[in-house]
DSSP file (Angstrom, degrees, kcal/mol; ACC not computed):
  #  RESIDUE AA STRUCTURE BP1 BP2  ACC     N-H-->O    O-->H-N    N-H-->O    O-->H-N    TCO  KAPPA ALPHA  PHI   PSI    X-CA   Y-CA   Z-CA
    1    1 A M              0   0    0      0, 0.0   125,-1.3     0, 0.0     2,-0.4   0.000 360.0 360.0 360.0 132.4  -11.4    1.9    7.0
    2    2 A I  E     +A  125   0A   0    143,-0.2     2,-0.3   123,-0.2   123,-0.2  -0.956 360.0 166.8-117.2 136.9  -12.2   -0.3    4.0
    3    3 A T  E     -A  124   0A   0    121,-2.0   121,-2.1    -2,-0.4   143,-0.0  -0.996  37.8-153.7-149.2 145.0  -15.7   -1.4    3.2
    4    4 A S  S    S+     0   0    0     -2,-0.3   118,-0.1   119,-0.2    -1,-0.1   0.487  86.5  79.5 -91.9  -4.3  -17.5   -3.0    0.4
    5    5 A D        -     0   0    0      2,-0.1    -1,-0.0   119,-0.1   118,-0.0  -0.916  69.7-155.9-103.2 117.6  -20.7   -1.5    1.7
    6    6 A P        +     0   0    0      0, 0.0    -1,-0.1     0, 0.0    19,-0.0   0.587  67.1 103.8 -71.1  -6.8  -20.9    2.2    0.8
    7    7 A T  S    S-     0   0    0      1,-0.1    -2,-0.1    -3,-0.0     3,-0.1  -0.635  80.2-117.9 -74.9 124.7  -23.3    2.7    3.7
    8    8 A P        -     0   0    0      0, 0.0     2,-0.4     0, 0.0    -1,-0.1  -0.243  24.8-105.1 -65.7 151.8  -21.3    4.4    6.5
    9    9 A D        -     0   0    0      1,-0.1     3,-0.1     2,-0.1     0, 0.0  -0.639  24.5-158.6 -74.4 124.2  -20.7    2.8    9.8
   10   10 A T  S    S+     0   0    0     -2,-0.4     2,-1.0     1,-0.2    -1,-0.1   0.518  76.6  84.4 -85.0  -4.5  -23.0    4.4   12.4
   11   11 A R        +     0   0    0      2,-0.0    -1,-0.2     0, 0.0    -2,-0.1  -0.376  63.6 166.3 -92.7  55.7  -20.8    3.3   15.3
   12   12 A S        -     0   0    0     -2,-1.0     4,-0.1    -3,-0.1    -2,-0.0  -0.490  39.0-143.4 -74.2 137.5  -18.4    6.2   15.0
   13   13 A P  S    S+     0   0    0      0, 0.0     2,-0.5     0, 0.0    -1,-0.1   0.638  83.9  80.8 -74.0 -11.2  -16.1    6.7   18.0
   14   14 A V  S    S-     0   0    0      1,-0.0     2,-0.2     0, 0.0    -2,-0.1  -0.819  88.1-121.1 -97.4 130.3  -16.4   10.5   17.4
   15   15 A A        -     0   0    0     -2,-0.5     2,-0.3     1,-0.0    -1,-0.0  -0.503  36.2-175.0 -69.3 134.2  -19.5   12.1   18.8
   16   16 A E        -     0   0    0     -2,-0.2     6,-0.0    -4,-0.1    -4,-0.0  -0.918  33.9 -95.7-128.2 154.7  -21.5   13.8   16.1
   17   17 A E    >   -     0   0    0     -2,-0.3     3,-1.3     1,-0.1     0, 0.0  -0.465  39.1-120.9 -65.1 142.5  -24.6   16.0   16.2
   18   18 A P  T 3  S+     0   0    0      0, 0.0    -1,-0.1     0, 0.0    -2,-0.0   0.847 111.2  35.8 -57.5 -36.1  -27.7   13.8   15.5
   19   19 A D  T 3  S+     0   0    0      2,-0.1    -2,-0.1     3,-0.0     3,-0.1   0.367  90.3 117.4-100.3   6.2  -28.7   15.7   12.4
   20   20 A A  S <  S-     0   0    0     -3,-1.3     2,-0.1     1,-0.1    -4,-0.0  -0.491  72.6-108.8 -72.5 140.5  -25.2   16.5   11.1
   21   21 A P        -     0   0    0      0, 0.0     2,-0.7     0, 0.0    -4,-0.1  -0.407  30.2-113.4 -67.8 146.0  -24.3   14.9    7.7
   22   22 A D        +     0   0    0      1,-0.1     3,-0.3    -2,-0.1   -12,-0.0  -0.731  37.0 176.9 -82.0 114.0  -21.9   12.1    7.8
   23   23 A R    >   +     0   0    0     -2,-0.7     3,-1.3     1,-0.2     4,-0.4   0.343  51.7  99.1-102.3   4.3  -18.8   13.4    6.0
   24   24 A R  T 3  S+     0   0    0      1,-0.3     3,-0.4     2,-0.1   104,-0.2   0.781  86.2  46.1 -64.0 -25.5  -16.5   10.4    6.4
   25   25 A W  T >  S+     0   0    0     -3,-0.3     3,-1.1     1,-0.2    -1,-0.3   0.385  83.3  93.7-100.4   3.7  -17.2    9.1    2.9
   26   26 A E  T <  S+     0   0    0     -3,-1.3    -1,-0.2     1,-0.3    -2,-0.1   0.821  94.5  38.2 -66.0 -29.0  -16.8   12.4    1.1
   27   27 A T  T 3  S+     0   0    0     -4,-0.4   100,-0.8    -3,-0.4    -1,-0.3   0.232  91.4 117.9-105.0  14.0  -13.2   11.6    0.3
   28   28 A A  E <   -B  126   0A   0     -3,-1.1     2,-0.3    98,-0.2    98,-0.3  -0.573  44.9-163.3 -81.6 144.1  -13.6    7.9   -0.3
   29   29 A K  E     -B  125   0A   0     96,-2.1    96,-2.5    -2,-0.2     2,-0.4  -0.861  22.5-112.2-120.1 158.4  -12.8    6.5   -3.8
   30   30 A Q  E     -B  124   0A   0     -2,-0.3    15,-2.4    94,-0.2    16,-0.4  -0.787  37.9-173.6 -93.3 135.5  -13.8    3.2   -5.3
   31   31 A Y  E     -BC 123  44A   0     92,-3.5    92,-2.5    -2,-0.4     2,-0.6  -0.906  26.4-130.8-126.7 151.5  -11.0    0.7   -5.9
   32   32 A A  E     -BC 122  43A   0     11,-2.9    11,-2.3    -2,-0.3     2,-0.6  -0.925  24.5-146.0 -96.7 122.3  -10.6   -2.7   -7.5
   33   33 A L  E     +BC 121  42A   0     88,-3.2    87,-2.8    -2,-0.6    88,-1.1  -0.820  27.3 177.7 -89.6 120.1   -8.8   -5.0   -5.1
   34   34 A V  E     -BC 119  41A   0      7,-3.0     7,-2.9    -2,-0.6     2,-0.5  -0.836  28.0-125.7-123.2 159.2   -6.6   -7.3   -7.2
   35   35 A E  E     +BC 118  40A   0     83,-2.7    82,-2.0    -2,-0.3    83,-1.0  -0.914  31.2 169.0-107.2 130.7   -4.2  -10.1   -6.4
   36   36 A L  E >  S- C   0  39A   0      3,-2.8     3,-2.1    -2,-0.5    80,-0.1  -0.953  70.8 -17.1-144.4 118.8   -0.7   -9.8   -7.8
   37   37 A A  T 3  S-     0   0    0     -2,-0.4     3,-0.1     1,-0.3    53,-0.1   0.850 126.1 -55.9  54.7  37.9    2.3  -12.0   -6.8
   38   38 A G  T 3  S+     0   0    0      1,-0.3     2,-0.3     0, 0.0    -1,-0.3   0.481 117.7 112.7  76.7   2.0    0.3  -13.0   -3.6
   39   39 A Q  E <   -C   36   0A   0     -3,-2.1    -3,-2.8   112,-0.0     2,-0.5  -0.819  68.6-123.6-107.9 146.6    0.0   -9.4   -2.6
   40   40 A C  E     -Cd  35 151A   0    110,-0.5   112,-2.3    -2,-0.3     2,-0.4  -0.795  30.6-172.0 -90.6 127.4   -3.3   -7.4   -2.5
   41   41 A L  E     -Cd  34 152A   0     -7,-2.9    -7,-3.0    -2,-0.5     2,-0.5  -0.948  14.6-146.6-120.9 138.5   -3.2   -4.2   -4.6
   42   42 A A  E     -Cd  33 153A   0    110,-3.4   112,-2.5    -2,-0.4     2,-0.5  -0.923  14.2-170.4-105.6 127.3   -5.8   -1.5   -4.7
   43   43 A I  E     -C   32   0A   0    -11,-2.3   -11,-2.9    -2,-0.5     2,-0.1  -0.975  27.8-120.5-119.6 121.0   -6.3    0.2   -8.1
   44   44 A D  E >   -C   31   0A   0     -2,-0.5     3,-2.1   110,-0.4     4,-0.4  -0.381  19.0-138.4 -57.1 126.3   -8.5    3.4   -8.3
   45   45 A I  G >  S+     0   0    0    -15,-2.4     3,-0.6     1,-0.3    -1,-0.2   0.706 100.7  70.8 -68.3 -15.5  -11.3    2.5  -10.7
   46   46 A A  G 3  S+     0   0    0    -16,-0.4    -1,-0.3     1,-0.2    -2,-0.1   0.755 104.4  42.9 -66.0 -21.8  -11.0    5.9  -12.2
   47   47 A S  G <  S+     0   0    0     -3,-2.1    59,-3.2     1,-0.1     2,-0.9   0.435  96.6  85.8-100.2  -3.0   -7.6    4.6  -13.6
   48   48 A A  E <   -G  105   0B   0     -3,-0.6    57,-0.2    -4,-0.4     3,-0.1  -0.832  52.5-179.4-103.4  98.7   -9.0    1.2  -14.6
   49   49 A A  E     -     0   0B   0     55,-2.5     2,-0.3    -2,-0.9    -1,-0.2   0.858  68.0 -12.7 -65.7 -35.3  -10.5    1.6  -18.1
   50   50 A Q  E     -G  104   0B   0     54,-0.9    54,-3.1     2,-0.0     2,-0.5  -0.973  51.3-145.3-165.6 148.2  -11.6   -2.0  -18.3
   51   51 A I  E     +G  103   0B   0     -2,-0.3     2,-0.3    52,-0.2    52,-0.2  -0.991  36.8 157.6-118.8 125.4  -11.2   -5.4  -16.6
   52   52 A L  E     -G  102   0B   0     50,-2.6    50,-2.9    -2,-0.5     2,-0.1  -0.966  47.4 -89.6-145.9 159.5  -11.3   -8.4  -19.0
   53   53 A E  E     -G  101   0B   0     -2,-0.3    48,-0.3    48,-0.2    46,-0.0  -0.430  68.3 -82.5 -64.4 146.4  -10.3  -12.0  -19.4
   54   54 A R        -     0   0    0     46,-2.5    -1,-0.1    -2,-0.1     3,-0.1  -0.310  50.0-149.2 -60.0 119.7   -6.8  -12.1  -20.9
   55   55 A P        -     0   0    0      0, 0.0     2,-0.1     0, 0.0    18,-0.1  -0.326  38.9 -71.4 -78.3 168.9   -7.1  -11.8  -24.6
   56   56 A P        -     0   0    0      0, 0.0     2,-0.5     0, 0.0    16,-0.4  -0.442  54.4-148.1 -60.7 132.5   -4.7  -13.5  -27.0
   57   57 A V        -     0   0    0     -2,-0.1    14,-0.2    14,-0.1    22,-0.0  -0.909   4.8-149.2-111.3 129.7   -1.3  -11.6  -26.7
   58   58 A T  B     -H   70   0B   0     12,-3.2    12,-2.3    -2,-0.5     0, 0.0  -0.870  24.3-126.8 -96.5 117.3    1.0  -11.3  -29.7
   59   59 A P        -     0   0    0      0, 0.0    10,-0.2     0, 0.0     9,-0.1  -0.270  16.3-146.1 -62.3 149.8    4.7  -11.1  -28.5
   60   60 A V    >   -     0   0    0      7,-0.3     3,-0.6     8,-0.1     7,-0.1  -0.981  17.5-126.6-119.1 123.0    6.8   -8.2  -29.7
   61   61 A P  T 3  S+     0   0    0      0, 0.0     8,-0.0     0, 0.0     0, 0.0  -0.241  85.0  24.8 -67.7 157.9   10.5   -8.8  -30.4
   62   62 A N  T 3  S+     0   0    0      1,-0.2     0, 0.0     0, 0.0     0, 0.0   0.814  91.2 122.0  60.7  36.5   13.2   -6.7  -28.8
   63   63 A T    <   -     0   0    0     -3,-0.6    -1,-0.2     4,-0.1   105,-0.0  -0.880  69.6 -90.6-120.4 158.4   11.2   -5.6  -25.8
   64   64 A P    >   -     0   0    0      0, 0.0     3,-1.5     0, 0.0    -1,-0.1  -0.168  42.1-103.9 -62.6 163.0   12.0   -6.1  -22.1
   65   65 A D  T 3  S+     0   0    0      1,-0.3    17,-0.1    16,-0.0    -2,-0.0   0.792 118.2  62.6 -60.3 -29.9   10.7   -9.2  -20.4
   66   66 A F  T 3  S+     0   0    0     15,-0.1    16,-2.9     1,-0.1     2,-0.9   0.705  86.2  81.8 -73.4 -16.7    8.0   -7.3  -18.6
   67   67 A V  E <   - I   0  81B   0     -3,-1.5    -7,-0.3    14,-0.2    14,-0.2  -0.799  59.6-177.8 -87.5 108.3    6.4   -6.4  -21.9
   68   68 A L  E     -     0   0B   0     12,-2.1     2,-0.3    -2,-0.9    13,-0.2   0.740  46.9 -95.5 -80.6 -23.8    4.4   -9.5  -22.8
   69   69 A G  E     - I   0  80B   0     11,-1.2    11,-3.1   -10,-0.2     2,-0.3  -0.982  45.1 -61.5 145.3-156.3    3.2   -8.2  -26.1
   70   70 A V  E     -HI  58  79B   0    -12,-2.3   -12,-3.2    -2,-0.3     2,-0.3  -0.894  37.5-168.5-128.0 158.3    0.2   -6.5  -27.7
   71   71 A C  E     - I   0  78B   0      7,-2.2     7,-2.5    -2,-0.3     2,-0.6  -0.966  24.2-117.8-143.6 162.1   -3.5   -7.4  -28.0
   72   72 A N  E     - I   0  77B   0    -16,-0.4     2,-0.6    -2,-0.3     5,-0.2  -0.897  26.7-178.2-102.7 119.9   -6.5   -6.1  -29.8
   73   73 A V  E >  S- I   0  76B   0      3,-3.2     3,-1.8    -2,-0.6    -2,-0.0  -0.924  75.8 -33.8-120.7 103.9   -9.4   -4.9  -27.6
   74   74 A R  T 3  S-     0   0    0     -2,-0.6    -1,-0.1     1,-0.3     3,-0.1   0.863 125.8 -43.9  52.2  42.6  -12.4   -3.8  -29.7
   75   75 A G  T 3  S+     0   0    0      1,-0.3     2,-0.4     0, 0.0    -1,-0.3   0.320 117.3 109.4  90.0  -8.0  -10.2   -2.6  -32.5
   76   76 A D  E <   -I   73   0B   0     -3,-1.8    -3,-3.2     2,-0.0     2,-0.5  -0.862  62.5-138.0-102.7 136.9   -7.6   -0.8  -30.2
   77   77 A I  E     -I   72   0B   0     -2,-0.4     2,-0.4    -5,-0.2    -5,-0.2  -0.820  27.1-179.7 -94.9 126.0   -4.1   -2.2  -29.9
   78   78 A H  E     -I   71   0B   0     -7,-2.5    -7,-2.2    -2,-0.5     2,-0.2  -0.958  28.8-118.3-127.2 143.7   -2.8   -2.1  -26.3
   79   79 A S  E     -I   70   0B   0     32,-0.5    34,-3.3    -2,-0.4     2,-0.5  -0.554  25.5-148.1 -71.9 143.7    0.5   -3.2  -24.8
   80   80 A I  E     -Ij  69 113B   0    -11,-3.1   -12,-2.1    -2,-0.2   -11,-1.2  -0.979  22.3-179.2-116.5 126.3    0.2   -6.0  -22.2
   81   81 A V  E     -Ij  67 114B   0     32,-3.1    34,-2.0    -2,-0.5     2,-0.7  -0.872  33.7-132.8-127.2 156.4    2.7   -5.9  -19.4
   82   82 A D        -     0   0    0    -16,-2.9     4,-0.3    -2,-0.3    32,-0.1  -0.937  22.0-170.7-102.2 106.8    3.6   -7.9  -16.3
   83   83 A I     >  +     0   0    0     -2,-0.7     4,-1.5    32,-0.4     6,-0.2   0.492  61.4  96.7 -82.0  -1.4    4.0   -5.1  -13.7
   84   84 A R  H >>>S+     0   0    0      1,-0.2     5,-2.8     2,-0.2     3,-0.8   0.936  83.8  46.9 -53.4 -52.5    5.5   -7.5  -11.1
   85   85 A P  H >45S+     0   0    0      0, 0.0     3,-0.8     0, 0.0    -1,-0.2   0.855 109.6  54.8 -61.6 -32.2    9.2   -6.6  -11.8
   86   86 A L  H 345S+     0   0    0     -4,-0.3    -2,-0.2     1,-0.2    -3,-0.1   0.797 110.2  46.7 -69.3 -27.2    8.4   -2.9  -11.8
   87   87 A L  H <<5S-     0   0    0     -4,-1.5    -1,-0.2    -3,-0.8    -3,-0.1   0.416 125.3-101.4 -92.9  -0.2    6.9   -3.3   -8.3
   88   88 A G  T <<5S+     0   0    0     -3,-0.8     2,-0.2    -4,-0.5    -2,-0.1   0.562  82.2 125.9  93.0   8.7    9.9   -5.3   -7.1
   89   89 A F      < -     0   0    0     -5,-2.8    -1,-0.3    -6,-0.2    -2,-0.1  -0.629  69.2 -96.9 -95.4 158.2    8.2   -8.7   -7.3
   90   90 A A        -     0   0    0     -2,-0.2    -1,-0.1   -53,-0.1    -6,-0.1  -0.518  44.8-110.8 -70.4 138.5    9.6  -11.7   -9.2
   91   91 A P        -     0   0    0      0, 0.0     2,-0.3     0, 0.0    -1,-0.1  -0.355  31.2-121.1 -67.2 153.1    8.1  -12.1  -12.7
   92   92 A I        -     0   0    0     -3,-0.1     2,-1.1     1,-0.0     3,-0.1  -0.690  24.2-106.8 -94.5 149.1    5.8  -15.0  -13.2
   93   93 A D     >  -     0   0    0     -2,-0.3     4,-2.9     1,-0.2     3,-0.3  -0.650  32.9-164.8 -73.9 102.0    6.5  -17.7  -15.8
   94   94 A Q  T  4 S+     0   0    0     -2,-1.1    -1,-0.2     1,-0.2   -26,-0.0   0.785  84.0  55.6 -64.3 -28.0    3.7  -16.7  -18.3
   95   95 A G  T  4 S+     0   0    0      2,-0.2    -1,-0.2     1,-0.1    -2,-0.1   0.899 116.5  34.7 -70.7 -39.5    4.0  -20.0  -20.2
   96   96 A A  T  4 S+     0   0    0     -3,-0.3    -2,-0.2     1,-0.2    -1,-0.1   0.859 137.0  17.1 -82.3 -37.5    3.4  -22.1  -17.1
   97   97 A H  S  < S-     0   0    0     -4,-2.9    -1,-0.2     2,-0.0    -2,-0.2  -0.579  74.1-171.3-137.6  72.1    0.9  -19.8  -15.3
   98   98 A P        -     0   0    0      0, 0.0    -4,-0.1     0, 0.0    -3,-0.1  -0.421  32.8-111.6 -66.8 139.1   -0.6  -17.2  -17.6
   99   99 A D        -     0   0    0      1,-0.1    18,-0.2    -2,-0.1    19,-0.1  -0.515  19.3-150.2 -70.9 134.3   -2.6  -14.6  -15.7
  100  100 A P  S    S+     0   0    0      0, 0.0   -46,-2.5     0, 0.0     2,-0.4   0.627  73.3  60.4 -81.2 -12.1   -6.3  -14.9  -16.5
  101  101 A I  E     -GK  53 116B   0     15,-1.4    15,-2.1   -48,-0.3     2,-0.4  -0.926  56.7-168.7-124.2 141.1   -7.2  -11.2  -16.0
  102  102 A V  E     -GK  52 115B   0    -50,-2.9   -50,-2.6    -2,-0.4     2,-0.5  -0.994   7.0-159.9-123.6 132.5   -6.0   -8.0  -17.7
  103  103 A I  E     -GK  51 114B   0     11,-2.7    11,-2.5    -2,-0.4     2,-0.9  -0.962  16.9-137.9-110.2 122.1   -6.8   -4.6  -16.3
  104  104 A L  E     -GK  50 113B   0    -54,-3.1   -55,-2.5    -2,-0.5   -54,-0.9  -0.710  22.7-155.4 -79.4 108.8   -6.5   -1.8  -18.8
  105  105 A L  E     -GK  48 112B   0      7,-3.3     7,-2.4    -2,-0.9     2,-0.5  -0.708   6.9-159.5 -88.8 134.8   -4.8    1.0  -16.8
  106  106 A E  E     + K   0 111B   0    -59,-3.2     2,-0.2    -2,-0.4     5,-0.2  -0.959  16.4 165.7-122.7 128.0   -5.4    4.5  -18.1
  107  107 A S        -     0   0    0      3,-2.2    50,-0.1    -2,-0.5    51,-0.0  -0.650  56.1 -91.5-122.6-176.0   -3.3    7.5  -17.3
  108  108 A S  S    S+     0   0    0     -2,-0.2     3,-0.1     1,-0.2    49,-0.0   0.673 125.7  47.0 -70.3 -14.9   -3.1   11.0  -18.9
  109  109 A R  S    S-     0   0    0      1,-0.3     2,-0.3    48,-0.1    -1,-0.2   0.891 121.8 -41.4 -93.6 -48.0   -0.4    9.6  -21.2
  110  110 A F        -     0   0    0      2,-0.0    -3,-2.2    -5,-0.0     2,-0.4  -0.967  51.5 -96.0-168.4 177.7   -1.8    6.3  -22.5
  111  111 A V  E     + K   0 106B   0     -2,-0.3   -32,-0.5    -5,-0.2     2,-0.3  -0.921  37.5 173.6-113.3 138.7   -3.7    3.0  -21.8
  112  112 A C  E     - K   0 105B   0     -7,-2.4    -7,-3.3    -2,-0.4     2,-0.4  -0.996  28.5-123.4-145.1 143.0   -1.8   -0.2  -21.1
  113  113 A G  E     -jK  80 104B   0    -34,-3.3   -32,-3.1    -2,-0.3     2,-0.4  -0.763  23.4-166.4 -91.1 131.9   -3.0   -3.7  -20.0
  114  114 A A  E     -jK  81 103B   0    -11,-2.5   -11,-2.7    -2,-0.4     2,-0.3  -0.960  16.8-130.7-117.1 134.2   -1.5   -5.2  -16.8
  115  115 A T  E     + K   0 102B   0    -34,-2.0   -32,-0.4    -2,-0.4     2,-0.3  -0.602  28.4 175.1 -83.5 143.2   -1.9   -8.8  -15.9
  116  116 A V  E     - K   0 101B   0    -15,-2.1   -15,-1.4    -2,-0.3   -80,-0.2  -0.961  37.8-123.9-140.3 157.8   -3.2   -9.9  -12.5
  117  117 A E  S    S-     0   0    0    -82,-2.0     2,-0.3    -2,-0.3   -81,-0.1   0.931  84.6 -27.2 -68.9 -44.8   -4.1  -13.2  -11.0
  118  118 A R  E     - B   0  35A   0    -83,-1.0   -83,-2.7   -18,-0.1     2,-0.6  -0.989  52.0-115.9-164.2 160.0   -7.6  -12.2  -10.0
  119  119 A V  E     - B   0  34A   0     -2,-0.3   -85,-0.3   -85,-0.2     3,-0.1  -0.925  25.5-171.1-100.2 120.4   -9.9   -9.4   -9.1
  120  120 A R  E     -     0   0A   0    -87,-2.8     2,-0.3    -2,-0.6    -1,-0.2   0.957  54.2 -50.3 -77.2 -53.3  -11.1   -9.9   -5.5
  121  121 A E  E     - B   0  33A   0    -88,-1.1   -88,-3.2     2,-0.0     2,-0.4  -0.982  44.2-103.7-172.3 168.2  -13.7   -7.2   -5.3
  122  122 A L  E     + B   0  32A   0     -2,-0.3     2,-0.3   -90,-0.2   -90,-0.2  -0.918  49.5 155.5-104.8 136.1  -14.7   -3.5   -5.8
  123  123 A L  E     - B   0  31A   0    -92,-2.5   -92,-3.5    -2,-0.4     2,-0.4  -0.974  40.7-105.6-155.3 167.9  -14.9   -1.4   -2.7
  124  124 A R  E     -AB   3  30A   0   -121,-2.1  -121,-2.0    -2,-0.3     2,-0.4  -0.817  26.4-169.8-100.7 137.7  -14.6    2.1   -1.2
  125  125 A I  E     -AB   2  29A   0    -96,-2.5   -96,-2.1    -2,-0.4     2,-0.2  -0.995  20.9-130.7-126.9 125.8  -11.6    3.3    0.7
  126  126 A S  E >   - B   0  28A   0   -125,-1.3     3,-2.0    -2,-0.4   -98,-0.2  -0.542  15.5-130.5 -72.6 136.6  -11.7    6.5    2.6
  127  127 A D  G >  S+     0   0    0   -100,-0.8     3,-1.5     1,-0.3    -1,-0.1   0.811 106.6  66.2 -56.3 -30.7   -8.6    8.7    1.9
  128  128 A A  G 3  S+     0   0    0      1,-0.3    -1,-0.3  -104,-0.2  -100,-0.0   0.695  98.4  53.2 -66.3 -18.0   -8.2    9.1    5.7
  129  129 A H  G <  S+     0   0    0     -3,-2.0     2,-0.6  -128,-0.2    16,-0.4   0.331  88.8  89.7-101.8   6.6   -7.4    5.4    6.0
  130  130 A I    <   -     0   0    0     -3,-1.5     2,-0.3    -4,-0.2    14,-0.2  -0.918  59.9-171.0-103.5 124.8   -4.6    5.4    3.4
  131  131 A V  B     -E  143   0A   0     12,-3.0    12,-2.9    -2,-0.6     3,-0.1  -0.803  29.1 -98.8-114.7 156.5   -1.2    6.1    4.9
  132  132 A A        -     0   0    0     -2,-0.3    10,-0.2    10,-0.2     9,-0.1  -0.453  47.4-101.9 -69.4 142.9    2.1    6.8    3.2
  133  133 A P        -     0   0    0      0, 0.0    -1,-0.1     0, 0.0     4,-0.1  -0.375  19.2-139.1 -64.0 144.8    4.5    3.8    3.0
  134  134 A T  S    S+     0   0    0     -3,-0.1     2,-0.3     2,-0.1    -2,-0.1   0.715  89.1  39.6 -78.1 -20.5    7.2    3.8    5.6
  135  135 A A  S    S-     0   0    0      2,-0.0     2,-0.6     0, 0.0     0, 0.0  -0.877 103.5 -88.9-123.5 158.7    9.7    2.6    3.0
  136  136 A E        +     0   0    0     -2,-0.3    -2,-0.1     1,-0.0     0, 0.0  -0.559  46.0 178.1 -69.2 115.0   10.1    3.4   -0.6
  137  137 A I    >   -     0   0    0     -2,-0.6     3,-1.7     3,-0.3   -49,-0.1  -0.979  34.5-114.3-119.3 116.9    7.9    1.1   -2.6
  138  138 A P  T 3  S-     0   0    0      0, 0.0     3,-0.1     0, 0.0    17,-0.1  -0.238  91.4  -4.4 -57.0 131.2    8.0    1.8   -6.4
  139  139 A Y  T 3  S+     0   0    0      1,-0.2    16,-2.9    15,-0.1     2,-0.5   0.682  99.8 122.5  63.3  23.1    4.7    3.1   -7.8
  140  140 A V  E <   - F   0 154A   0     -3,-1.7    -3,-0.3    14,-0.2    14,-0.2  -0.974  38.5-174.9-115.2 122.4    2.8    2.7   -4.5
  141  141 A S  E     -     0   0A   0     12,-2.4     2,-0.3    -2,-0.5    13,-0.1   0.661  63.3 -18.5 -91.2 -17.2    1.2    5.8   -3.2
  142  142 A G  E     - F   0 153A   0     11,-1.0    11,-2.9   -10,-0.2     2,-0.3  -0.991  53.3-122.9-172.6 175.9   -0.1    4.4    0.1
  143  143 A L  E     +EF 131 152A   0    -12,-2.9   -12,-3.0    -2,-0.3     2,-0.3  -0.949  21.1 177.6-131.6 151.1   -1.0    1.5    2.3
  144  144 A C  E     - F   0 151A   0      7,-1.8     7,-3.3    -2,-0.3     2,-0.4  -0.970  26.1-116.0-147.4 164.0   -4.2    0.6    4.1
  145  145 A R  E     - F   0 150A   0    -16,-0.4     2,-0.4    -2,-0.3     5,-0.2  -0.798  18.5-175.7-104.1 142.5   -5.3   -2.3    6.3
  146  146 A R  E >  S- F   0 149A   0      3,-2.9     3,-2.1    -2,-0.4     2,-0.4  -0.854  71.7 -55.6-133.9  97.8   -8.0   -4.7    5.5
  147  147 A G  T 3  S-     0   0    0     -2,-0.4    -1,-0.0     1,-0.3  -145,-0.0  -0.566 120.8 -22.3  64.5-124.6   -8.4   -7.0    8.5
  148  148 A Q  T 3  S+     0   0    0     -2,-0.4     2,-0.3    -3,-0.1    -1,-0.3   0.436 121.6  96.8 -92.8  -1.5   -4.9   -8.4    9.1
  149  149 A E  E <   - F   0 146A   0     -3,-2.1    -3,-2.9     1,-0.0     2,-0.5  -0.693  67.4-138.1 -96.4 140.5   -3.8   -7.8    5.5
  150  150 A T  E     - F   0 145A   0     -2,-0.3  -110,-0.5    -5,-0.2     2,-0.5  -0.843  18.5-154.4 -93.8 129.6   -1.9   -4.8    4.2
  151  151 A V  E     -dF  40 144A   0     -7,-3.3    -7,-1.8    -2,-0.5     2,-0.5  -0.907   5.7-142.9-107.9 128.5   -3.2   -3.4    0.9
  152  152 A L  E     -dF  41 143A   0   -112,-2.3  -110,-3.4    -2,-0.5     2,-0.7  -0.784  11.3-142.3 -89.2 129.3   -0.8   -1.5   -1.5
  153  153 A V  E     -dF  42 142A   0    -11,-2.9   -12,-2.4    -2,-0.5   -11,-1.0  -0.843  20.2-137.1 -95.0 113.5   -2.5    1.4   -3.3
  154  154 A L  E     - F   0 140A   0   -112,-2.5     2,-1.0    -2,-0.7  -110,-0.4  -0.487   1.3-143.7 -74.7 134.3   -1.1    1.5   -6.8
  155  155 A D     >  -     0   0    0    -16,-2.9     4,-2.4    -2,-0.2     5,-0.2  -0.812  20.6-178.3 -95.9  92.6   -0.1    4.9   -8.3
  156  156 A V  H  > S+     0   0    0     -2,-1.0     4,-3.0     1,-0.2     5,-0.3   0.879  77.5  54.7 -64.8 -40.8   -1.2    4.3  -11.9
  157  157 A E  H  > S+     0   0    0      1,-0.2     4,-1.4     2,-0.2    -1,-0.2   0.936 112.1  43.8 -58.0 -47.3    0.0    7.8  -13.1
  158  158 A A  H  4 S+     0   0    0      2,-0.2     4,-0.4     1,-0.2    -2,-0.2   0.905 115.1  49.7 -65.8 -41.3    3.5    7.2  -11.7
  159  159 A L  H >< S+     0   0    0     -4,-2.4     3,-1.2     1,-0.2     6,-0.4   0.959 115.7  40.2 -62.3 -52.2    3.6    3.7  -13.1
  160  160 A L  H 3< S+     0   0    0     -4,-3.0    -1,-0.2     1,-0.3    -2,-0.2   0.698 116.0  52.8 -73.8 -17.2    2.5    4.5  -16.6
  161  161 A G  T 3< S+     0   0    0     -4,-1.4    -1,-0.3    -5,-0.3    -2,-0.2   0.418  85.3 116.3 -92.9   0.7    4.7    7.7  -16.5
  162  162 A S  S <> S-     0   0    0     -3,-1.2     4,-2.8    -4,-0.4     5,-0.2  -0.285  78.9-115.4 -68.8 154.7    7.8    5.8  -15.5
  163  163 A P  H  > S+     0   0    0      0, 0.0     4,-1.2     0, 0.0    -1,-0.1   0.871 115.7  56.2 -57.1 -37.1   10.8    5.7  -17.9
  164  164 A E  H  4 S+     0   0    0      1,-0.2     4,-0.3     2,-0.2    -4,-0.1   0.916 114.0  38.4 -61.9 -42.4   10.4    1.9  -18.3
  165  165 A M  H >4 S+     0   0    0     -6,-0.4     3,-1.5    -3,-0.2    -1,-0.2   0.887 110.5  56.4 -79.2 -39.4    6.7    2.2  -19.5
  166  166 A T  H >< S+     0   0    0     -4,-2.8     3,-0.9     1,-0.3    -1,-0.2   0.733  96.3  66.6 -69.6 -19.1    7.0    5.4  -21.6
  167  167 A R  T 3< S+     0   0    0     -4,-1.2    -1,-0.3    -5,-0.2    -2,-0.2   0.776 109.0  38.3 -65.7 -24.4    9.7    3.7  -23.7
  168  168 A F  T <         0   0    0     -3,-1.5    -1,-0.2    -4,-0.3    -2,-0.2  -0.088 360.0 360.0-123.6  34.9    7.1    1.3  -25.0
  169  169 A Q    <         0   0    0     -3,-0.9    -1,-0.1   -91,-0.0   -58,-0.1   0.522 360.0 360.0 -62.1 360.0    4.0    3.3  -25.4
């Protein structure tokens, strides 16, 4: 179950004692729902250090195409990447359609900016409603449904710990 309202649904199909605490939301985390290559991605906000409009990016020579360059965010220099190719999507032509939003993704290793088309909303997703993907999807830890749409849950630790990313910390 995905909801933007942290108030639990009282129409539970499971009978509960009237005075029993509602425990369905104890394992829920807050996620930023973003759009990337026409796909909806959920990013745990504990891994999203900051969401900002795309700052000016300085290209860096001799880096792979997914490394767009570096930028200065309040005195800190961060790499800016297009994670589409790492997730198996076609890269976007940054000159023709630059992404307006950068999410600073934070792992135990480092912080890196990832471009996205837009941030849809912040919402809570219960762990019980996230299922493992039936096929191998790089850097995706799970799937959940939102209406008729399938949402990919991004594994930020695995993404930022990947060989492709750690080469360019």
